[in-house]
N, C-alpha and C positions, 0 to 999 in steps of 0.2 A: 229161805227166801219165800215170800208169799207168791202164790200163783197169780199171774195176770188175768188168766181166764182158763177155763177147762178146755183143753185141746180137743177132747172127744165131743164135748157139747158143741164147740165151734165147728168141728168137722161135720157133725150131723146137721146143724142149722144151715151152714153154707152149702152143703150138698143139697139140702131141700130147696134152697134158693135157686141153685143151678137147675134142679129138676123142674121146678115151677116155671122157670124161664124157658126151658126147653131148647135153647140154642145149641146145646152140645149133646143132644140126644143121639147123634150119629156115633158117639163114642160108646164103647162098651162100659157098662156101669162101673166095673172094677177099675178101668183105666181112669175114668173121671175121679173116682174116689181116691185112687193112688195119687193123682195130681193134686187134689185138694188137700190131702193129708200132708204132702210135701210142702205145699204153699203155707199151710197153717204152721208147720214146724219152722219154716224159714222166717215167717212173720213173728212168731213167738220169740225165737232166738234174737231177732233184731230188736224187738221191744225190750228184751232183757238187757241188751247192750246199751240202750239209750240212757239209762239213769234219769237225770233231770233234763236232758237235751230234748228238743222238739223232734217229733216224728218227721223224717224226710221222705216224702212220697217218691221222689226220684230215686233215692238210694234203695229203698225197699223194692221198688218196681224192678230195678236192675237185678236184684237178688232173686226176686220171684221169677222173673223171666228166665234167668239162668237155670233155676231149679226146674221150671216147667220144661225147658229144652232137654234137660237130663232125664226127666221122667217120661216125657211123651215126644221124642224127636220126630216120630212119624206124623205128628200134627203141627209141624212148625208153622204152617200158614195161619193157624187159628190161635196160637199161643199168646199173642199180644192181647187179643180180645179176652181170652181166658183170664189173663192176669188183671186186666181192667175190671172185668166183672167180679173177680175174686176180691179185689180191693174195695169195690162198692159193697159187696155182701159182708165183708169183714167189718167195714166201717159201720154198717147198719147193726151188725151183731153187737159191736162194742157200744154203740149208742143205746141199744136195747138193754144192755147190762148196766148202763149208767157210768161207764168208766172213761168216757171220752171227755177231754177238756179242750175246749176251743179257745184259741188265742185271738 
């Protein structure tokens, strides 16, 4: 199977976006990186499941939020925002790669 995107590249670019934004600077860098790594893996797996079906933002958000709660339960108050920002940053990453198709 052909890779959708390079997970390590996505992790680095999305982490850079979070760092530039600065809203999660209260987290230890390794905590934020672990959360992003988990979210990238969940998103990647979801995209692989899709086949020709459209990307369901509600479905993936639920999966991301669950993974974030498992990875960073101590930051429960901030995880909705973390997932929202992640989705925005991942979308931009995929747009930059030229792999997003809008319907």
